[in-house]
N, CA, C and O of each residue as an XYZ file, in Angstrom:
272
protein
N      71.854     -7.564     70.421
C      70.774     -6.823     69.807
C      69.468     -7.197     70.498
O      69.257     -8.351     70.870
N      68.617     -6.230     70.661
C      67.320     -6.455     71.275
C      66.393     -7.207     70.320
O      66.580     -7.195     69.104
N      65.401     -7.853     70.901
C      64.348     -8.442     70.097
C      63.253     -7.406     69.985
O      62.676     -6.994     70.992
N      62.966     -6.988     68.784
C      61.986     -5.939     68.553
C      60.623     -6.539     68.251
O      60.523     -7.630     67.690
N      59.596     -5.830     68.621
C      58.226     -6.170     68.252
C      57.851     -5.250     67.093
O      57.314     -4.163     67.305
N      58.135     -5.688     65.875
C      57.945     -4.855     64.691
C      56.476     -4.678     64.378
O      55.671     -5.594     64.543
N      56.137     -3.462     63.916
C      54.780     -3.143     63.464
C      54.865     -2.505     62.090
O      55.812     -1.782     61.782
N      53.865     -2.783     61.272
C      53.790     -2.128     59.973
C      52.436     -1.451     59.863
O      51.485     -1.808     60.558
N      52.369     -0.496     59.002
C      51.147      0.275     58.808
C      50.030     -0.607     58.277
O      50.264     -1.504     57.467
N      48.826     -0.346     58.734
C      47.669     -1.073     58.201
C      47.428     -0.712     56.743
O      46.739     -1.443     56.031
N      47.991      0.416     56.288
C      47.869      0.815     54.886
C      48.702     -0.071     53.972
O      48.486     -0.085     52.760
N      49.651     -0.812     54.537
C      50.524     -1.655     53.725
C      49.841     -2.921     53.243
O      50.298     -3.543     52.284
N      48.762     -3.310     53.889
C      48.027     -4.536     53.548
C      49.004     -5.713     53.472
O      49.731     -5.979     54.428
N      49.020     -6.406     52.350
C      49.909     -7.558     52.194
C      51.162     -7.223     51.401
O      51.898     -8.126     51.001
N      51.415     -5.954     51.169
C      52.599     -5.549     50.405
C      53.862     -5.959     51.148
O      53.913     -5.906     52.377
N      54.866     -6.363     50.408
C      56.116     -6.781     51.045
C      57.114     -5.634     51.160
O      58.120     -5.763     51.858
N      56.856     -4.522     50.492
C      57.791     -3.397     50.537
C      57.218     -2.296     51.433
O      56.544     -1.382     50.958
N      57.491     -2.398     52.711
C      56.961     -1.407     53.643
C      57.992     -1.122     54.735
O      58.980     -1.843     54.879
N      57.750     -0.088     55.479
C      58.621      0.296     56.583
C      58.021     -0.253     57.871
O      56.821     -0.127     58.114
N      58.868     -0.862     58.691
C      58.446     -1.370     59.994
C      59.046     -0.502     61.082
O      60.159      0.001     60.934
N      58.314     -0.320     62.178
C      58.814      0.441     63.319
C      58.645     -0.387     64.586
O      57.770     -1.248     64.676
N      59.500     -0.105     65.559
C      59.430     -0.786     66.858
C      60.022      0.125     67.924
O      60.837      0.999     67.629
N      59.608     -0.086     69.145
C      60.232      0.659     70.239
C      61.547     -0.018     70.570
O      61.649     -1.244     70.567
N      62.539      0.788     70.851
C      63.870      0.293     71.188
C      64.281      0.872     72.538
O      63.688      1.841     73.011
N      65.287      0.282     73.147
C      65.779      0.778     74.440
C      66.207      2.236     74.349
O      66.023      3.005     75.292
N      66.778      2.610     73.211
C      67.296      3.967     73.060
C      66.441      4.842     72.162
O      66.923      5.875     71.697
N      65.187      4.475     71.897
C      64.312      5.303     71.084
C      63.382      4.486     70.218
O      62.602      3.674     70.716
N      63.470      4.705     68.921
C      62.614      4.028     67.950
C      63.498      3.349     66.911
O      64.455      3.941     66.412
N      63.168      2.103     66.590
C      63.884      1.365     65.558
C      63.044      1.374     64.286
O      61.820      1.256     64.336
N      63.720      1.515     63.145
C      63.050      1.569     61.847
C      63.807      0.648     60.892
O      65.038      0.617     60.885
N      63.063     -0.092     60.097
C      63.692     -0.928     59.067
C      62.784     -1.007     57.857
O      61.581     -0.763     57.949
N      63.366     -1.349     56.730
C      62.602     -1.590     55.513
C      62.399     -3.098     55.412
O      63.329     -3.867     55.657
N      61.210     -3.520     55.060
C      60.925     -4.951     55.036
C      61.779     -5.705     54.019
O      62.031     -6.898     54.189
N      62.228     -5.019     52.961
C      63.080     -5.668     51.961
C      64.487     -5.946     52.483
O      65.164     -6.842     51.979
N      64.938     -5.189     53.487
C      66.266     -5.374     54.076
C      66.144     -5.354     55.600
O      66.564     -4.383     56.231
N      65.585     -6.394     56.199
C      65.296     -6.383     57.633
C      66.525     -6.335     58.539
O      66.399     -6.025     59.724
N      67.705     -6.636     58.008
C      68.917     -6.589     58.832
C      69.411     -5.161     59.043
O      70.132     -4.894     60.004
N      69.034     -4.249     58.165
C      69.477     -2.853     58.248
C      68.484     -2.089     59.128
O      67.395     -1.723     58.685
N      68.880     -1.857     60.374
C      68.004     -1.217     61.346
C      68.583      0.134     61.741
O      69.750      0.237     62.120
N      67.755      1.166     61.648
C      68.125      2.513     62.080
C      67.430      2.801     63.396
O      66.304      2.355     63.617
N      68.087      3.539     64.266
C      67.429      3.966     65.496
C      67.449      5.483     65.562
O      68.381      6.130     65.083
N      66.417      6.032     66.159
C      66.287      7.475     66.282
C      65.491      7.790     67.540
O      64.966      6.892     68.198
N      65.411      9.050     67.858
C      64.607      9.465     69.003
C      63.207      9.822     68.517
O      63.024     10.137     67.341
N      62.226      9.777     69.398
C      60.882     10.193     68.996
C      60.855     11.635     68.470
O      60.149     11.922     67.503
N      61.600     12.527     69.083
C      61.616     13.935     68.643
C      62.200     14.067     67.243
O      61.665     14.818     66.427
N      63.274     13.363     66.947
C      63.894     13.444     65.624
C      62.984     12.836     64.557
O      62.888     13.371     63.453
N      62.324     11.735     64.873
C      61.401     11.121     63.916
C      60.212     12.043     63.665
O      59.770     12.194     62.526
N      59.702     12.647     64.709
C      58.582     13.594     64.574
C      58.976     14.773     63.677
O      58.199     15.183     62.815
N      60.178     15.316     63.878
C      60.665     16.433     63.060
C      60.815     15.999     61.600
O      60.478     16.760     60.694
N      61.314     14.792     61.366
C      61.465     14.279     60.003
C      60.110     14.153     59.317
O      59.950     14.571     58.171
N      59.141     13.581     60.012
C      57.802     13.405     59.431
C      57.151     14.751     59.151
O      56.578     14.952     58.081
N      57.234     15.664     60.093
C      56.663     16.999     59.878
C      57.331     17.723     58.707
O      56.655     18.356     57.896
N      58.642     17.630     58.625
C      59.367     18.265     57.527
C      59.006     17.665     56.183
O      58.873     18.380     55.190
N      58.846     16.348     56.152
C      58.460     15.670     54.916
C      57.066     16.099     54.481
O      56.842     16.413     53.312
N      56.133     16.111     55.425
C      54.765     16.531     55.100
C      54.707     17.978     54.639
O      53.870     18.334     53.810
N      55.583     18.806     55.164
C      55.600     20.223     54.800
C      56.334     20.477     53.485
O      56.356     21.610     53.006
N      56.934     19.442     52.894
C      57.613     19.592     51.614
C      59.048     20.066     51.706
O      59.644     20.428     50.691
N      59.621     20.071     52.912
C      60.985     20.575     53.057
C      62.047     19.627     52.493
O      63.220     19.991     52.420
N      61.649     18.426     52.097
C      62.606     17.489     51.504
C      62.315     17.235     50.022
O      62.952     16.383     49.403
N      61.368     17.962     49.458
C      60.990     17.743     48.061
C      62.149     17.937     47.095
O      62.210     17.273     46.060
N      63.061     18.830     47.419
C      64.200     19.068     46.531
C      65.072     17.814     46.378
O      65.788     17.687     45.385
N      65.026     16.914     47.318
C      65.829     15.694     47.232
C      65.319     14.760     46.129
O      66.096     13.996     45.557
N      64.029     14.817     45.834
C      63.467     13.952     44.784
C      64.007     14.340     43.415
O      64.054     13.504     42.512
N      64.409     15.579     43.249
C      64.940     16.044     41.970
C      66.435     15.773     41.835
O      67.000     15.923     40.752
N      67.073     15.375     42.928
C      68.516     15.126     42.926
C      68.797     13.686     42.509
O      68.190     12.750     43.030
N      69.706     13.519     41.581
C      70.083     12.179     41.141
C      71.319     11.715     41.897
O      72.257     12.482     42.111
N      71.305     10.465     42.290
C      72.485      9.876     42.941
C      73.438      9.386     41.856
O      72.994      8.948     40.795
N      74.735      9.456     42.110
C      75.696      8.967     41.100
C      75.615      7.475     40.891
O      76.358      6.925     40.077
């Protein structure tokens, strides 16, 4: 596994529950600070599409869905 240089948003201040991002050999690595061992990787294009879709409300229906 690569050694990542993790960054968190300046909006997170001292909060312990935030998302960290880092550049990876194969794209972008993402993890939640509460579970740092669980690392997802994605491409810049896929992450950009996800962020744009979220901002546009295309995932709002998921908030109304309950998990079993």
